[in-house]
C-alpha positions in Angstrom: -5.0 -19.3 -8.9 -1.9 -21.1 -8.3 1.4 -19.7 -8.0 3.7 -20.8 -10.6 6.4 -19.0 -13.0 3.8 -17.7 -15.3 1.7 -16.4 -12.7 4.6 -14.6 -10.7 4.1 -11.3 -12.5 0.0 -10.9 -11.6 1.1 -11.5 -8.2 3.2 -9.4 -7.7 0.7 -6.4 -9.4 -1.8 -7.4 -7.5 0.5 -7.2 -4.5 1.9 -3.9 -5.3 -1.9 -1.8 -6.6 -3.2 -3.2 -2.9 -0.3 -1.4 -1.3 -1.0 1.4 -3.3 -4.6 1.7 -2.5 -4.1 0.8 0.8 -1.5 3.7 2.0 -4.2 6.0 -0.2 -7.1 4.9 1.9 -4.9 4.8 5.4 -3.9 8.2 4.7 -7.5 9.3 3.8 -8.6 7.6 7.2 -5.9 9.3 8.8 -6.8 13.0 7.8 -10.4 12.4 8.2 -9.7 11.1 12.2 -7.3 14.1 12.7 -9.8 16.2 11.0 -12.6 15.4 13.7 -10.5 15.1 16.4 -8.4 17.6 18.0 -5.2 15.6 18.0 -3.0 14.3 14.9 -3.0 11.0 14.4 -0.7 9.7 12.0 1.0 5.9 12.1 2.7 6.2 9.0 6.7 5.3 8.9 9.4 7.3 7.3 9.3 7.7 3.6 10.9 4.6 1.4 11.7 5.2 -2.3 14.2 5.8 -4.8 15.5 8.8 -6.7 17.2 8.0 -9.9 17.4 12.1 -10.6 14.4 12.7 -13.4 12.6 9.8 -11.7 11.7 9.9 -8.0 9.1 7.9 -6.4 8.5 7.8 -2.5 5.6 5.9 -0.4 5.1 6.5 3.2 4.5 3.1 4.7 1.7 2.9 7.3 -0.9 0.0 8.2 -2.7 0.2 5.5 -0.2 -0.9 3.5 0.4 -4.0 4.9 -3.4 -4.8 4.9 -3.1 -3.9 1.5 -0.5 -6.1 0.0 -2.3 -8.9 2.5 -5.8 -8.1 0.0 -4.1 -7.8 -3.0 -2.7 -12.1 -2.4 -5.8 -12.8 -1.1 -7.5 -11.4 -4.5 -4.9 -13.7 -5.9 -5.5 -16.7 -3.9 -9.6 -16.2 -5.0 -8.9 -16.1 -8.9 
């Protein structure tokens, strides 16, 4: 799909969903590796997010976040 004013919203949505999916998948992979090895395995950075009082959203950025965002962009380009 080509980037235009009509397709910017689907691009951002795919990148956002890819980032969330990649973060979760990497977190699960870290837990599996930590379980089977004797050392803890953690490549995530500190939490990024916002707190509006009643609504709070934080995400721990890791390499899966970047891979997921790249996957979302790749999916957009392939459509």
